[in-house]
C-alpha positions in Angstrom: 123.0 90.1 116.8 121.9 87.3 119.1 123.4 86.6 122.4 125.1 83.4 121.2 126.7 85.3 118.3 128.0 87.9 120.7 129.9 85.1 122.6 131.9 84.4 119.5 132.2 88.0 118.3 135.8 89.2 118.4 136.9 86.3 120.6 137.0 88.7 123.6 134.2 87.6 125.9 134.2 84.0 127.0 131.0 82.3 128.1 129.7 80.0 130.7 130.3 77.2 128.2 133.9 77.4 129.4 133.2 77.0 133.1 136.3 77.1 135.3 138.6 74.7 136.9 138.3 71.6 134.8 141.2 69.6 136.1 142.8 66.3 135.5 143.2 63.7 138.2 146.6 64.1 139.9 148.6 61.2 141.2 150.3 63.0 144.1 153.5 61.0 143.7 156.6 62.1 145.5 159.7 62.0 143.3 162.9 60.7 144.9 166.5 60.9 144.1 169.0 58.1 144.6 169.9 58.0 148.3 166.8 59.8 149.6 165.2 58.4 152.7 162.1 56.4 152.0 159.1 57.3 154.2 156.7 54.6 155.1 153.9 57.1 155.5 154.4 58.9 152.2 155.9 56.2 149.9 155.2 52.7 151.2 151.9 52.7 153.0 150.0 54.0 150.0 151.3 51.1 147.9 150.5 48.5 150.6 147.1 50.0 151.2 146.1 49.9 147.5 147.6 46.5 146.7 148.0 44.5 149.9 145.8 45.5 152.8 142.6 43.9 151.4 144.2 40.5 152.2 146.9 41.4 154.7 145.5 44.4 156.6 143.3 45.2 159.6 140.4 43.0 158.7 141.1 39.7 160.6 138.3 37.8 159.0 139.7 38.4 155.5 143.3 38.1 156.4 145.2 35.5 154.2 148.1 33.3 155.5 147.7 35.1 158.9 150.1 37.7 157.5 149.5 41.3 158.5 151.4 44.1 156.7 149.7 47.1 158.2 151.6 46.7 161.5 155.3 46.4 162.2 154.7 43.4 164.6 152.8 41.5 161.9 155.2 42.3 159.1 158.3 41.2 161.0 156.8 38.0 162.5 157.8 34.6 161.3 155.6 33.2 158.6 153.4 30.4 159.8 153.2 28.8 156.4 157.0 29.0 155.9 158.8 28.3 159.1 162.1 30.1 159.4 161.1 32.7 156.9 159.9 36.3 157.4 157.8 38.7 155.4 160.3 41.5 156.1 164.0 41.3 157.1 165.4 44.7 158.0 168.1 45.8 155.5 167.8 42.5 153.4 165.3 42.5 150.6 166.6 39.2 149.2 165.7 37.5 152.5 162.3 39.2 152.7 159.5 37.1 151.4 157.5 40.2 150.5 160.1 41.2 148.0 160.4 37.7 146.6 156.7 37.5 146.1 156.3 40.9 144.3 159.1 40.1 141.8 158.1 36.4 141.2 157.3 35.2 137.7 155.4 32.2 139.0 151.7 33.0 139.0 151.2 30.7 142.0 153.8 32.7 144.0 153.2 36.2 142.7 151.7 38.9 144.9 149.3 40.4 144.5 147.9 37.3 142.8 146.9 37.7 139.1 143.2 37.0 139.8 143.1 40.1 142.0 143.6 42.3 138.9 146.2 44.2 140.9 149.8 44.6 140.1 152.8 46.7 141.2 154.7 48.9 138.8 158.5 48.7 138.5 158.8 52.0 140.3 156.7 50.7 143.2 158.8 47.5 143.4 162.0 49.6 143.5 160.6 51.8 146.3 159.8 48.7 148.4 163.2 47.3 147.8 165.0 50.5 148.8 162.7 50.8 151.8 163.7 47.4 153.0 167.4 48.2 152.3 167.0 51.3 154.5 165.6 49.2 157.4 161.9 48.8 156.5 161.0 51.3 159.2 157.3 51.6 160.1 155.7 54.9 161.2 152.3 55.6 162.8 149.8 56.9 160.2 150.5 60.6 159.7 146.9 61.6 160.5 146.9 59.7 163.8 150.0 61.3 165.2 149.6 64.1 167.7 149.4 67.6 166.3 152.7 69.4 167.0 153.9 72.6 165.5 156.9 71.9 163.2 159.8 74.2 162.7 159.1 76.9 160.1 161.5 77.0 157.2 163.4 80.2 156.4 161.9 82.2 153.6 162.5 85.4 151.7 159.0 85.5 150.3 155.7 86.5 152.0 155.2 87.6 155.5 154.4 84.6 157.7 154.5 80.9 158.4 152.0 79.9 155.7 154.1 81.5 153.0 157.3 80.0 154.4 156.0 76.5 154.1 154.4 77.1 150.7 157.5 78.8 149.3 159.7 75.9 150.3 157.5 73.6 148.3 157.3 76.0 145.3 161.1 76.3 145.2 161.6 72.6 145.4 159.6 72.2 142.3 161.5 74.8 140.3 158.7 77.3 140.3 158.3 80.9 141.4 155.2 82.4 143.0 153.0 84.8 141.1 152.9 88.5 141.9 150.0 89.8 144.0 146.7 90.1 142.3 145.2 93.5 141.5 143.1 95.3 144.2 139.9 94.7 142.2 140.7 91.0 142.0 141.5 90.7 145.7 138.4 92.6 146.7 136.2 90.3 144.6 138.0 87.2 145.8 137.7 88.1 149.4 134.1 89.2 149.2 133.1 86.0 147.5 135.0 83.8 150.0 133.7 85.6 153.1 130.2 86.6 152.1 129.3 84.7 149.0 128.3 88.0 147.4 130.0 90.2 144.8 131.5 93.5 146.2 129.3 96.4 145.6 130.6 99.3 143.4 130.8 101.3 146.6 133.0 98.7 148.2 135.2 98.4 145.1 135.7 102.2 145.1 136.4 102.4 148.8 139.2 99.8 148.8 140.6 100.2 145.3 144.4 100.4 145.6 144.2 99.7 149.4 145.5 103.2 150.2 145.5 104.9 153.6 143.3 103.4 156.3 141.3 101.4 153.7 143.8 98.5 153.8 143.3 94.9 152.7 143.2 93.8 156.4 140.5 96.3 157.1 138.5 95.0 154.1 138.6 91.5 155.6 137.4 92.7 159.0 134.5 94.6 157.3 133.5 91.5 155.3 133.6 89.2 158.3 131.4 91.7 160.3 128.7 91.5 157.7 125.6 89.2 158.4 126.2 87.6 155.0 129.4 86.1 156.3 127.5 83.6 158.4 125.3 82.7 155.4 128.3 82.0 153.3 130.1 79.9 155.9 127.0 77.9 156.8 126.7 76.3 153.4 129.7 74.0 154.0 128.4 73.0 157.4 124.9 72.3 156.1 126.4 69.9 153.6 128.2 68.1 156.4 125.2 68.1 158.7 122.9 66.9 155.8 120.4 69.7 156.4 117.1 69.6 154.4 113.5 70.7 154.5 111.9 67.3 154.1 112.1 63.8 155.7 113.2 61.8 152.6 112.2 58.3 151.6 109.1 57.8 149.4 106.6 60.2 150.9 109.2 62.9 151.7 107.0 65.2 153.8 107.9 68.7 154.9 109.9 69.1 158.2 110.5 72.3 160.3 114.2 71.9 160.8 115.2 75.3 159.4 115.8 76.9 162.8 118.9 74.7 163.0 120.1 76.2 159.7 119.6 79.6 161.1 121.5 78.7 164.3 124.5 77.6 162.2 124.4 81.1 160.4 124.2 82.7 163.9 127.1 80.7 165.3 129.4 81.7 162.4 128.4 85.3 162.7 129.1 85.3 166.4 132.4 83.5 165.8 131.5 80.7 168.2 134.8 78.8 168.8 134.9 75.6 166.9 135.3 73.4 170.0 132.1 74.9 171.4 130.4 74.8 168.0 131.0 71.0 168.0 130.2 70.4 171.6 126.8 72.1 171.4 125.9 70.1 168.3 127.0 66.8 169.7 125.8 67.2 173.2 124.2 70.5 173.9 121.3 68.9 175.6 123.7 67.2 178.1 125.4 70.4 179.2 124.6 71.7 182.7 121.6 74.0 182.6 121.4 73.7 178.8 119.9 76.6 177.1 117.4 76.4 174.2 120.1 77.5 171.9 122.4 74.7 173.0 119.6 72.2 172.6 118.7 73.5 169.2 122.2 72.9 168.1 121.8 69.2 168.7 119.5 69.1 165.6 122.8 68.4 163.9 122.3 64.8 164.9 118.6 64.6 163.8 119.0 65.9 160.2 119.0 62.5 158.7 116.2 60.9 156.7 113.1 59.5 158.4 110.5 57.1 157.1 106.8 57.7 157.2 105.8 54.6 155.3 103.4 52.1 156.8 104.6 48.5 157.4 108.1 49.3 158.4 110.0 47.6 161.3 110.6 50.4 163.8 113.8 49.0 165.2 115.3 48.5 161.8 114.9 52.2 161.0 116.0 53.3 164.5 119.2 51.5 164.0 119.6 53.0 160.6 119.3 56.5 162.2 122.0 55.7 164.7 124.3 54.4 162.0 123.8 57.7 160.1 124.8 59.7 163.2 127.9 57.5 163.7 128.9 57.8 160.0 128.3 61.6 159.9 130.4 62.1 163.0 133.3 60.0 161.7 133.3 61.5 158.2 132.3 65.1 158.9 134.3 65.7 162.1 137.0 63.1 162.2 137.6 62.8 158.5 137.4 59.0 158.6 135.2 56.7 156.4 134.2 54.1 159.0 131.0 52.8 157.3 132.5 49.5 156.2 133.3 48.7 159.8 129.6 48.4 160.4 129.8 44.9 158.8 133.4 43.8 159.5 136.8 45.0 160.6 137.9 47.9 158.4 140.0 46.6 155.5 142.4 49.6 155.4 142.1 51.7 158.5 142.9 50.3 162.0 139.3 50.3 163.1 137.6 47.1 164.2 133.9 46.3 164.0 133.9 46.3 167.8 135.4 49.8 167.8 132.8 50.9 165.3 129.9 49.8 167.6 131.7 51.3 170.6 131.4 54.6 168.8 127.9 53.8 167.8 127.0 53.3 171.4 127.4 57.1 172.1 124.4 57.7 169.9 122.4 54.7 170.7 120.5 56.1 173.7 118.6 58.9 172.1 114.9 59.0 172.8 114.0 59.0 169.1 111.9 56.2 167.6 112.3 54.4 164.3 108.7 55.0 163.3 106.1 57.6 164.5 103.2 56.9 162.2 102.6 57.2 158.5 102.2 60.4 156.5 98.6 60.8 157.4 99.4 60.9 161.1 102.8 62.7 161.1 103.8 65.8 163.0 106.1 68.6 161.6 109.0 67.3 163.8 110.0 63.9 165.1 110.4 63.4 168.8 112.2 64.4 170.9 111.4 67.9 169.9 112.3 71.4 171.0 109.5 73.9 171.1 110.5 77.4 170.1 107.9 80.0 171.2 107.4 83.6 170.4 109.1 84.8 173.5 112.2 82.8 172.6 112.5 84.9 169.4 112.9 88.0 171.5 115.6 86.6 173.7 118.5 84.3 172.9 116.8 83.0 169.8 116.1 86.4 168.3 118.3 85.6 165.3 115.5 83.3 164.0 113.5 85.5 161.7 110.1 83.9 161.7 106.7 85.6 161.2 104.4 82.8 160.1 103.6 81.2 163.5 104.3 81.7 167.2 105.4 78.2 167.8 107.9 75.9 166.1 108.9 72.3 166.6 112.5 71.2 165.8 113.8 67.6 166.1 116.6 67.6 168.6 118.5 65.1 170.8 117.3 63.8 174.1 119.0 61.1 176.2 117.3 58.1 177.8 117.4 57.9 181.6 119.6 55.3 183.4 116.7 52.9 183.9 115.9 53.0 180.1 119.4 52.9 178.8 119.9 50.5 175.9 122.6 47.8 175.7 124.7 48.2 172.6 125.7 45.1 170.7 128.0 44.3 167.8 125.6 43.5 165.0 126.5 40.6 162.9 127.1 41.9 159.4 125.6 45.2 160.7 122.1 43.8 160.6 119.7 45.4 163.1 118.2 42.1 164.4 121.5 40.1 164.7 123.1 41.2 168.1 126.2 39.4 169.2 128.6 40.8 171.9 127.7 43.7 174.1 130.0 46.7 174.1 130.5 49.9 176.1 130.8 53.4 174.6 134.4 54.1 173.5 136.5 55.5 170.6 139.0 53.9 168.2 142.3 53.5 170.1 144.3 54.1 166.9 143.0 57.7 166.9 143.0 58.4 170.6 142.1 56.2 173.6 139.0 57.4 175.4 140.0 58.8 178.8 138.5 57.2 181.8 137.6 60.6 183.3 135.2 61.4 180.4 131.5 60.6 180.7 130.5 57.6 178.5 127.8 59.6 176.7 127.7 62.2 173.9 129.1 64.9 176.2 132.1 62.7 176.9 132.4 62.1 173.2 132.4 65.9 172.6 135.2 66.3 175.1 137.2 63.6 173.4 136.6 65.2 170.0 137.9 68.6 171.1 140.7 67.3 173.4 144.1 68.8 172.6 145.6 65.4 172.0 143.0 64.4 169.4 145.0 64.2 166.1 142.1 64.6 163.7 139.5 67.2 164.7 141.6 70.3 164.1 143.5 68.9 161.1 140.2 68.1 159.4 138.6 71.5 160.0 141.6 73.6 158.9 141.8 71.5 155.8 138.1 72.2 155.2 138.7 75.9 155.5 141.7 75.6 153.1 139.5 73.7 150.7 136.9 76.5 150.8 139.5 79.1 149.9 141.7 77.2 147.5 139.3 74.7 145.9 141.0 71.7 147.3 142.4 70.9 150.8 146.0 70.3 151.7 144.5 66.8 151.9 142.4 66.5 148.8 140.2 63.7 150.3 138.8 66.0 152.9 136.5 63.4 154.3 139.1 60.6 154.3 142.3 61.1 156.3 142.7 57.3 156.5 145.0 54.9 154.7 143.1 55.2 151.4 142.9 59.0 151.5 145.2 61.4 149.6 148.5 62.4 151.2 148.8 66.0 152.2 150.7 68.1 149.7 152.1 70.3 152.6 152.1 68.1 155.7 154.1 70.5 157.8 151.8 73.4 157.0 148.8 71.3 157.9 150.3 70.5 161.2 151.3 74.1 161.9 147.8 75.4 161.0 146.0 72.7 163.1 148.2 73.4 166.2 147.9 77.2 165.8 144.1 76.9 165.5 143.8 75.0 168.8 146.3 77.4 170.5 144.2 80.4 169.3 141.1 79.1 171.0 139.6 77.4 167.9 139.0 80.9 166.5 137.5 80.5 163.0 137.6 84.2 161.9 141.2 84.4 163.0 142.1 81.3 161.0 140.4 82.7 157.9 142.2 86.1 158.2 145.6 84.3 158.8 145.2 82.4 155.5 143.7 85.3 153.5 146.4 87.8 154.5 149.1 85.4 153.3 151.0 86.1 150.1 150.0 82.6 149.0 146.3 83.6 149.0 146.9 87.0 147.5 148.7 85.8 144.4 147.5 86.4 140.9 145.7 83.5 139.2 147.6 84.0 135.9 148.9 80.7 134.5 152.2 80.4 132.7 153.5 77.6 130.5 155.9 76.6 133.3 152.9 76.2 135.7 151.2 74.0 133.2 154.3 71.9 132.6 155.4 71.4 136.2 152.2 71.7 138.2 149.1 71.8 136.0 146.7 71.1 139.0 148.3 73.8 141.1 149.1 71.4 143.9 152.0 73.5 145.1 150.2 76.9 144.9 152.6 79.0 142.8 149.4 80.8 141.6 145.9 81.5 142.9 143.2 79.0 141.8 140.4 79.7 139.4 137.2 78.3 140.8 133.6 78.4 139.6 131.3 79.7 142.4 129.2 77.3 144.4 125.6 76.9 143.1 124.1 79.0 145.9 126.5 81.8 145.3 125.8 82.0 141.6 122.2 82.8 142.5 123.4 85.2 145.2 125.7 87.1 142.7 122.9 87.5 140.2 120.4 88.8 142.7 122.8 91.1 144.6 124.3 92.7 141.5 120.9 93.4 140.0 119.5 94.9 143.2 116.9 92.2 143.7 118.4 90.5 146.7 116.3 90.5 149.8 118.8 90.8 152.7 116.9 89.0 155.4 118.6 86.5 157.6 116.9 83.2 158.3 113.3 82.1 158.3 111.4 79.3 156.6 112.8 78.0 153.3 111.4 79.4 150.1 110.4 77.9 146.8 111.8 80.0 143.9 111.3 79.5 140.1 111.6 75.8 139.1 110.6 73.8 136.0 107.1 72.4 136.4 106.3 68.8 137.0 109.5 67.7 138.8 108.0 67.1 142.2 104.9 65.6 140.7 106.9 63.1 138.7 108.8 61.8 141.8 106.2 61.7 144.5 103.9 59.1 146.1 101.1 61.5 145.5 100.5 62.0 149.3 101.3 64.8 151.6 101.8 68.6 151.3 104.9 68.2 149.0 103.2 66.2 146.3 103.0 69.4 144.2 105.4 72.2 143.9 103.8 75.5 144.8 106.1 78.4 143.9 106.4 81.3 146.3 106.0 84.9 145.2 107.0 88.4 146.1 110.2 88.9 148.2 110.5 85.2 148.8 111.6 84.8 145.1 114.7 86.9 145.8 116.2 85.3 148.9 119.8 83.9 149.0 120.4 80.4 147.7 121.0 79.0 151.2 117.2 79.5 151.8 116.0 77.5 148.8 113.7 74.6 149.9 115.5 71.3 149.7 113.3 68.3 149.1 115.5 65.2 149.5 113.8 63.1 146.7 113.9 66.1 144.3 116.7 68.6 145.3 116.6 72.0 143.6 117.4 71.2 140.0 119.5 74.4 139.2 121.6 73.8 142.3 122.2 70.2 141.4 123.2 71.2 137.9 125.9 73.4 139.5 127.1 70.5 141.7 125.5 71.3 145.0 125.0 68.5 147.6 121.7 66.6 147.5 121.9 66.6 151.3 120.7 63.0 151.8 124.0 62.2 153.5 127.0 63.9 154.9 129.1 65.5 152.2 132.5 67.1 152.7 133.5 68.2 149.2 131.5 69.1 146.2 132.4 68.2 142.6 133.1 70.9 140.0 131.9 69.8 136.6 131.5 71.5 133.2 128.4 70.6 131.4 126.2 72.2 128.6 123.3 72.3 131.1 125.2 74.8 133.2 125.6 77.2 130.2 121.9 76.7 129.3 120.9 77.6 132.8 123.0 80.8 132.6 121.4 81.8 129.4 117.7 80.8 130.0 117.0 80.7 133.7 114.0 83.0 134.6 115.9 84.4 137.6 118.8 85.5 135.5 116.6 87.0 132.7 114.5 88.7 135.3 117.5 90.1 137.1 118.9 91.4 133.8 115.6 93.0 133.0 115.3 94.7 136.4 118.9 96.0 136.4 118.5 97.2 132.8 115.5 99.3 133.8 117.2 100.8 136.9 120.3 101.7 134.9 118.4 103.2 132.0 116.5 105.5 134.4 119.8 106.4 136.2 122.0 106.8 133.1 120.4 108.1 129.9 123.8 107.6 128.3 124.0 103.8 127.4 127.8 103.9 127.8 127.5 104.9 131.5 124.8 102.3 132.0 127.0 99.6 130.6 130.0 100.7 132.7 128.0 100.4 135.9 126.5 97.1 134.9 130.0 95.7 134.2 131.3 97.0 137.5 128.4 95.5 139.4 128.6 92.1 137.7 132.3 91.6 136.8 133.5 93.7 139.7 136.2 95.8 137.9 136.5 98.6 135.5 136.0 97.8 131.8 138.9 97.8 129.3 138.5 100.0 126.2 138.2 97.0 123.9 135.6 95.5 126.1 133.6 98.7 126.2 133.8 99.0 122.4 132.5 95.5 122.0 129.6 95.9 124.4 128.6 99.2 123.0 128.5 97.7 119.5 126.4 94.8 120.7 124.0 97.2 122.5 123.6 99.3 119.3 122.9 96.2 117.1 120.4 94.9 119.6 118.8 98.4 119.9 118.4 98.6 116.2 116.8 95.2 116.1 114.3 96.0 118.8 113.5 99.4 117.3 112.5 97.6 114.2 110.6 94.9 116.2 109.0 96.7 119.2 106.7 93.8 120.0 109.7 91.5 120.3 111.2 94.0 122.8 108.1 93.8 125.0 108.2 90.0 124.8 111.9 89.9 125.8 111.2 92.1 128.8 108.1 90.2 129.9 110.0 87.8 132.2 109.7 87.2 136.0 107.3 88.4 138.6 109.0 91.6 139.7 106.7 94.5 138.8 107.5 96.6 135.8 106.1 99.8 134.5 104.5 99.7 131.1 106.5 102.7 130.1 109.7 100.7 130.7 108.9 98.2 127.9 111.2 100.0 125.5 113.8 98.9 122.9 116.5 100.6 125.0 115.7 98.5 128.0 115.5 95.3 125.9 118.9 96.0 124.3 120.6 96.8 127.6 119.0 93.7 129.1 120.7 91.5 126.5 124.0 93.2 127.3 123.5 92.3 131.0 122.6 88.7 130.2 125.9 88.4 128.3 127.7 89.8 131.3 126.2 87.2 133.6 127.4 84.6 131.1 131.0 85.5 131.2 133.3 82.9 132.7 134.9 85.7 134.7 131.6 86.6 136.3 130.9 83.3 138.0 134.6 82.5 138.6 136.6 83.4 141.6 140.2 84.0 140.5 
C-alpha cells in the first residue's frame, strides 16, 4: 500500500493536503439594535474612511470643495461653495448636506460620485442618518487615545480579567465557551507557542493530567526557561526587523549580520523589558557609556537592503535607506502605515508630509553612506560597523556562538557629530534630489506631541516611543503577542492601527492588556503567562455547528484556534521529534537541502552567493531560524509555507493552503531523512513494531494513540513490510536518503516499512497544526 493510498484508507488519518485554518474574510461589522448609540469610531469613521476621506480627508492637496470630514471642525464648518449650508447639522440629517448628497438620485450631486466606483449601502446610509440624529458626535481615533485601564466586567467564567472581557463578548453573541482542552493538547499547544518545538515524550509524561506539583503554570515556567524560548520568540521580531544574510538588489552578496539575530534570541531569553528592547535597538549607540551589546542592538536599523551595483547615485540610495528606517519604525513599532506621506499628506490618517519628514529626520544623521563600492570591492559589513572580537565572546557577548573566525563585522548605527549634522528637508513627491522646506526632528502630533525635554535624536525618539502617554507602542506589541498565540490579533491589521485598519474585536481587553503591560515593567514573559493561563487560551479547539453559524472565523474566541505551524517550526518539529535536531544557539546561518539551480537562475553571476553550496554534517540539522536567507532567492520551502521574504518589515504572515505544501511534506529530503533516522532508532529500541509505532506517534503527534489509529497504522506497517520483503532492493532505495550516516545492517525491510509509517505521521494535519 502506498503512502497516498494510506491517506484515504479508512478515512481516519487526514493529510497535509487539508492544511489548517483556511478562513474566509470577515467584515467585522457591529450589529445595532434600534435606539443603540452610534459610535463615530466603530460605526461611522470606517465608512467615511473607505468612501469619503480620499477627497475629504487629511490630504490638503487632494481635498475637494475645501470640505474636510475627518475632523469635527471641518465637518461642521459652513460650506464655501454653498453659503448658509453645512455639511453636518447636529441632530438634523435633513439640514445636513452630507446626508442629502449620499441619498441623492442626481449623478451630479451624488456622493461618492459615480465615477469613483464607490457607493454606500442602505445600511451605511441609515447608520449615518442615525448618527446625525444622535448629534453627529466625533471622537478621537481609538488608537490615538491614551491607554487607560477600563473597568472589568463581572464574569462567572474563567479566573481573570482576560476571561471576563472575552466572556462578555461571547455571551453577547449567544455563544458559550468551550471546555478546557486535554492535558496533552495543552502541553503541545504551550510547547509550540513558547519554544516552537514539540514536547518530548518525557515532558508529556511529566505533566500529563497536571497533577501535584507538575501544574500547568509550572509547565509554562519550565518552557520559558528553555533556550529554545528565545529562538521561537525571535522569529516574529526578525520579520519586523527585516533580518537577512545578504544585501539584496541584483548582486545580493553575503553579509555578516547574524550576531544581531543572536542578540534578539538572547534578549528574549533574558526577558529584557520591551521598553529597553526598543531603546537599545533604536538608539543603543547614543546611550551613556554604551556597551557593545547595546550598540549591536542598533543593527535593527541597518538590516535593510544595500546596493553594490556600479553607476548608482549615492545620495539616492542613502535617502532610500533612511526612508526604510522610517517606515520600519512606523509600521513595526507604532503600527502605522506612513509610507504614502513620503509623497503627500496621508489620505486617511492625520499625518502630514511635513510630519513624515520630521520623523525621518531622527534617522537622517547616521554615518552610513549610500554606496560603498561595487561587489568586487565590498566588505562583509557596511559602515559604520561594530567589531566583535574573540574576547567579546567570553564576556557580555558570550551568547554568540561563533567558531569560524575571531573577528566579526556587523553594520550598526553611528551618529554624525554636530558639525556634520545634515539638514532635513521635505522632499517634493518624496524624490531624493527635490528638497523644499527644512524641518526639525519631531513626531506626529495626532499620536503624541514630542516633549521639549527629549533630545532631538534617536535617543529622544526612543524615550517618546516608550513614554507612558504614547498610545500605540504598548497596544501594538500586546496585539502582536495575541496574534502569535491566537493566529490573529485583537486588531487583525496588526501593522495598521490607523483609519484604514481593522477595528479591535475586544477594544476594552486591548486597552487593559496594554495598560497592564506597561504597569508591569514591560515584562514580556509575564504577559505571555497572563494570556496563556487564561481559560480563553486553555479552551478546546472543537468546533460546533453553532460556532460555524454565528462566528465561523472565531472572532469572539468561544473556542481555541487551529493554526498551521510557521514554516520554521515545521522544520523544527520534524528534526526534534526524529532526534536529529542540533540544539546549538546562534552562530552563522546554514544552508540546508534545497532544490538545485535556484540561486544560479536568479543571480548576476558575480560574488560568493552566485552558486548555492549546501552545508553538511550538523549544520543540516539546525533550527529553521538559522537557515540562510538570501533576499533575491529566499529559502523555497519556507516561502511555500508562508514565511516572510524579509526584504521589508512584515508584521503578519499569511496562512495559505496549496498543493505545494503537501508535496513538500511528502517528498522533502529532510522529512524523508528524519523518518529514516527515527525508524532506525525505534527499530533498535523496540523489536516489537507496535511499541515502535506507539513511540513514533507520541513523539510526532504528541499524544497517546487511539485503538483505531493503532490498528490502522499496524495494518499499514504490515502491508509495507510485506511489500519490501518481496522487493528488498526497493527497501534499500527507500532508505537511501539524506546525509546522516546509516549502518548497512539497517537497510532492512522492517526499517523501510516503519519509515513509511513515520512519513505518514508527519503528513497528518494534526502533526503540523496547533490546536
